[in-house]
N, C-alpha and C positions, 0 to 999 in steps of 0.2 A: 214622414216623407212618403209619397206615393209615386207609382210609375217609374220612370227612369231618372227622375230628378235627384240631385245631390243635396246635402245640407247647404252648400254654398248657393245653389240655384234657388232654394226655398227662402233662405234667410239673408242672402246678400253676404258678400265677402266680409264686412266689418263685423256683423252680428255673429256670423258663424265662427270667426276666429275668436271673438270674445267669449262665446259659449264654450268652445273647444278648450281654450286656455284655462277656463275655470273647472273644467270637467275632464280629467285625464282619461277616463273610460271612454269618453266620446272620442277623444284623440286617437286612442289605439284602435278603435273600430272604424273610424272613418279614414285615417291615414296610417295604416300599420307600418308602412315603410320607414316611419320615423324611429322604430326600434324602441327599446325599453325606455321608460321615463327616467329622468334624473332628479335626485332629491335636491334641487337648487331653486332659486327664486323664479318667479312667474315668467320674467322676461327671457329666462334661459331653459325653460322646460322642454322646449322642442329641439334643444341642441343635440347634434350628432357627432360622433367621432370615428365613424367607419369609412368615411370618404375624404379624399384630400380637400375638396371644396368645402365641405362642412367643417373640417378642422381649421382651415384658413380663415374662416369667419368668426371663430370663437373669440371672445374677449380674453386678454391675458389676465391671469390671476394665479394666486398661490395654491388655492384648493383645486384639485383635479376635477375634470367633468367625468362622471361615473356612468357606466352602464352595467346592467345586471346580466351575467352570462348564465347563471344558474343560482339556485338557492344558496345564499351566503357567499357567492363568488361574484366579485365585481372587477371590472377592468376600467381603468381610468386614464385619462389624458391630461397632462399638466402643460399649460402654455404660459410661460412667464412674461414673454415679450411678443410683440406682433411679428417680429422676424425670426423668432427662435424656432428650432426644429420641433421642439416638444418632447416631453419625457413620458413614457408609459409606466403605469403603476398597477399592481394587483392588490386586492384587498379580500381577505378571507375570514369568514366567521364560522367556528366549528359548531356544527349541529349538536354535538354532545356536551361541550362544555360552555359554549357561548364566547369563547376566547376569540379575540380579533387579532389578525397579523396583517401586516402591510409589506410589501416588497417593491423596490423600484426595479423595473425590468430594462430600462435603458432607452435610448433614442431610436435604435434600429436604423441609424442613418447610413448603414452599409446596404440597406435595401432601397429600392425606388420607392417614392412616397406612396404610391398605390398599393404596395405590398405590406406596408408597415402595420396596418391594423391586423391583418391576417397573421403576421409573425408575432405581434404582441399578444394576440388571442391565444395563439398556440403556446407561447412561453407561459402565459398566465395559467392555462389549463394543466400544463405540465406541473406547475408549482401547486395548484389546487389539488391534483392527483397525489403528489408527494405528501402534502399535508394530511389529506384524507386517509392515507395509510399509516399515519402516525409519525411521519417524518418530522425532523426538527424544522423550525421556522426560519433558523439562521442560514444565510447564504454561505456555504463552505466551498472553497475552491480546492483544487487537487493540492496545491502547495500547502494550504492550511491543513488539509488532512495528513499530509506527510509530517509537517511539524508537530502536529498533535500526537502522532504515532511514535515519533522520536522521543517526545517527552514521556509518553507511557512506558516506552521500553527502558528508558533511563531510570524511571522509578521502580520498575519491576525487576529488570535484569542487570542494571548497572551501566557504567560509562562506556566500556568497550563496545558492546553490541550497538549501543545508541550512537556512538561516534562513527561506527561503520555504516550505519544507515544514513546519518547525516552526510557523510562523504558521498554516498551514492546518489542521494537526493540532490546535493548541490551540483554534482556532475551532470545529472540526466533530467532533473525535474524543475528545479526552482527557476531556471532561466529559459526553460524550453517554451517557445511560442505557441506550440500545439497544446500543451497540457496545463502549464503553470497556473494560469489565472482563471481557467474555466470552472464554472460552477459545477459541483458534482451532479446535480440534477440534470445538467445539459450534456454531460459526458456521453459519448457514443462509442460504439464498438470500432467504427471506422477510424475515429480520432486516435483511439488507443492502438489500434493495429498500425496506423501510420507512424506513431511515435516509436513503437517497437522496431519497425523495419528500419527507421533512420538510425536508431541506437545500435542495432546489429550491424549495420553497414559502415559505422564509424570505425576506422582502423585504430589499432592499438600501437602506441609509439614504443618501439623497442628501445631506443636510446632516449636519454633525458638531457643530453647536452645541448649546446646552443648552435649546432651546425644548421646551415640554412635549410638543407633538404633532410628532414628526420627519417630515420629508418622505422618502418611500420610493418605490421602483419595484420591479417584478418582478425577480427574478434571471434574468439572461440565460443561455440554454442554454450558451453558450460559457464562462461563468464556472463553471457546474456541471461541465462537462467538465474544466476545469482542476483543480477540487477533488477530483472523483472519480478523476482520474488519479493524484494524490498517494497516496490510500489504495489504489488498485489496485497501484501500484508497490511499496508497503510490503508488501502481502499477497503479492505475487509474489515478493518477496525472501524472506519467511518461508517460502513454499512451497519455494523453491530450497534453503533452508538445512535443510529437513526438520522445521520447526516445526509443519507441517501437511502432510498427504499428498495432499490434493485441493483444487483450486481451484474446485470446483463452486459454492460459496457466492457467489462474486463474478465468475465468468468471464462470465456473461451480465448479472448485476445491475449491474455497473459498466462496461458497454460505453458508450463515448461516443455523444452524439447526433450523428448525421451532418449535415454541413453547417451545423453551429451557429456557426461562427466566421466572421463576415462581414467581417473586417478585410482579407481578401485581395481584396475586391471594390473597395476604395478604392485608387485609383492617382493619384499626382501626377507630372507630367512634369518634366523637367529644369528648365524655366523656373519652374515653381511651387516646386520645391525650392530654386532659387536665391532666390526671393522669400522663402520661409520663413526661410532662413538669414539673409537680410539683415535681417529684422525681428526675429530673435531676439537676446536678450542675448548678449554676447560669449562667455561661457563656454559657453552653450548652442549658439551658432552653430558653435563648434569641434567639439562633439560631433555635431551634426547633419551637418556637413560629413564627419566620419568615417563616419557611417551611409550617407551619399550616395556614398561612395567605395568601400566594400567591403560584400559582401552578408552581414554579421554580424548575429546577434541583438543587440539593444540591450544586454542583460546581458553578453554576451561582449565587446563593444567596451568597455563600462565597466570590465571586469575586466582589461584589458590593461595589462601593466606595461612599463616601458622596456626590460627585459630580453628582452620578446617580440619586439622589433624588431631585426634584424640590418642595420645600415645598409650595411655593406660588400657584403652580397649583395642588399639591397633585398627581404628575406624577413621576412614577419610570421608568427609562430608563434602559432596560437590554442590556448592551453593550457587553457582553461576554458569549456566550452560545453554546451549541451543534448545535443550528440552524444556527450559523455563522453570524446572521444579528441583528442589533439593533432593539429593539421593545420597544414600551412605553405602560405602564399600569397605567390607572387612578385608584388611590386607594380610597376605601371608607374612611369615616371621621376617624373611629377608627384606621384603619390600617396606614393611613397617619400620625396620631398623634404619633403612635409607632415609625415610621421611622423618623419623625421629632426629637422626643426625642433622638433616637439613633445617629442622626447626629449632635446634639448640640455640639459646641466647637471642632468639628472635622475638620482638613483641608480637602480640596477637594480630595486629593488622599488616604485619610485613609479608611480602611475597615469599612463598617457599622457594620458587625458582626465580633467580635474579641474574641479570647480566653482570658483567664485570664491573660496570660503572654504577651498579646498585639499582639500576632502572628495571621495570618489569619487561618481560618479553612480549613481543607482539609480531605480527606477521611480516611487518616491515623490517624488524630487527633480526629475524631468524632466517629470512630468505637467502641473502647472499652468503652468510656463514655456512648454511647447509650445502649450498651449491659448491662452495670451496672445499668442504669436507668430502662431498661426493667425488670431486675431482682427485683429491688426495687418496681416497679409498678405492678409486678405479671402479666405481659402481656405475650402473646404467643412468642415463639421464631420465628425467621425469619423476625422480624421487623427491618427495616433499615431506614436510612435517606431517601432513595428513596420511602419508604413505605408512608411517609407523602405526598410526591407529588402525589403519586397515589391515596391516600385517598381523597385529596383535589379535584383532577380531577373528581373522582367518584362522590363526593358530587355536583359539578357543573353540571355533566351531569344528574344525577338523580333529581336535583333541576329544570331541565327543560331548562337550558341555551343551546342555539342551538350549534351544534358541531363546526361550523365555528369559532364562538367567543371563544369557549373552546380551540380550536387549536391555535388561535392567542395569547391568554393568556399564553398558556402552551409553545409556541415556537416550535410547531411540526406541522405536516400536518393533514388535515382533514382525509385523508385516515388512518393515524396511530391512530387517535382518534377513528374512525369508527371501526377499526379492534379490538381494545382493549376494547372499552367502549360502542360501539354501542348497544350491547345486553342489556345494562342497561336501554335503552329507551322503552323497551317492554311495560311496564306499562303505560307510557306516550302515546304510540301509541294506546293501548287498550282504554284508557280514552278518546282520540280524536275520535276514532271510535264510542264510545258510544254515543257521542254527535250528531252523525249523524242519530240516531234511530228516525224514523217518527211515 
C-alpha cells in the first residue's frame, strides 16, 4: 500500500476481508480495535465481547467466546440463547506448572449492560492475582470459611469450643446478606465494617419470654469483641489455607475494642469466695471450689475428665483449653486430695465436675445458679465464673509468683498476664527497691 490508501481501497472490500480472515496478523495491524483474536472458527474470528452491540450479535453456543487479557489469563463470555443475559467466565494457566483453572464470574446483571465487560474484567483480574500469589482455585465464601474453621476446631480442641463458634456463626454470619455468600476474594473492608456496625447495634434481649415488647439492652463492647473474634479466627484460618491471599478486608475492621472487658476489674477475696461456695447448691459448690483452687478457665475446668488427673503424681493435665495445647499442673496436697476424691469410682472418660443430673457444666448451666448464690451471699453484682479465675490469678501475682509461672499455670501468655496484672506487682517492686538502700 502507498500514499494514504487503505487495504480496502487497494484490494476492494471482498478481497481485503478474505485476506484478513486468513491472516490474523494483518487483522491486528489493520483493525486493532477488534482486540485480541479468539481461538474459534474462521467465521467467528472477529468476534468481540467488550461492547453491548458486539455481544448481542454473537451466536448462542455452549463454548465461551474468549479474549486474552494477559499471558495465561483469558476472559470469556458464554451466550446460551439469543435472549439470555450471558455469563462471564475466567480461565487461568499457571506459568510455573501449566495447570489450568476456570471460574464462572456470573452475569453481572446488577450492572447496566455497558458496564458488564469492565466489571467482569475487574473480577477476572482479581482472581488471576489471587491465583498468581498461590491462592486456592476454589471459590470459598465467608460461610464456607466459617464452617471449615468449626470443623478444624472440633478436631483439634473438641466439641465445646466448636459448638460455641457454630452458635456465633449461626447468629451473625450464615444468614447475613452482607457476608454469608460473598467470595473471600471479593470481601472488602467496607463490607466487613458494615457487618460489624450492624451487629454491634443489635440490642440484646434481656427477657426470653413471649411478651410482645421484649426488654432489651445495648450490646456490650466485650460481647462484640467475642463475636468478631470468632469471625476473625475463621478468616485467618482461610488465609493460612490459601483460600484468600490477603487479610486487608478484616485486619483492621475486626480489631477488638480495647479495654472493653470489665470482668477483670471485679475481684473477690478468699473470704468472699468461701461465702459464695457456702451459699451455692452442692454441685455448683464443688465446681466453684475447683475454680478457686486452680487458675483455669471455667470451660476448661468443666471439660476435665477423670483421665486428666494422675493421682499417683498429683498432676492435672489440661487437655482442652483456649490455649489450644496440653499443659500439666502439679497440685498441692490439699488440692490433689480434692481431685482424687472427685475422681473415685469414675471411668476415665467421665467429667470430674458434674451437675446434679450427671451432665457436664457449661456456661448456660452455671450462669443462673451463680447469680442465685451471689444474692444469697450478699455479694456485689457482676461476679461471674470467670471472676474466680481472675481472683485466683490476682492472688498468685500479688503473692509474688513470677509472671512466667503464672502464665504457664493459667494457660495464657506472659504478655497477657503483664497487661492485665502487671500493675499489681508495684508493691513488690517497691519492697525490692527498699532492700537496695545503703
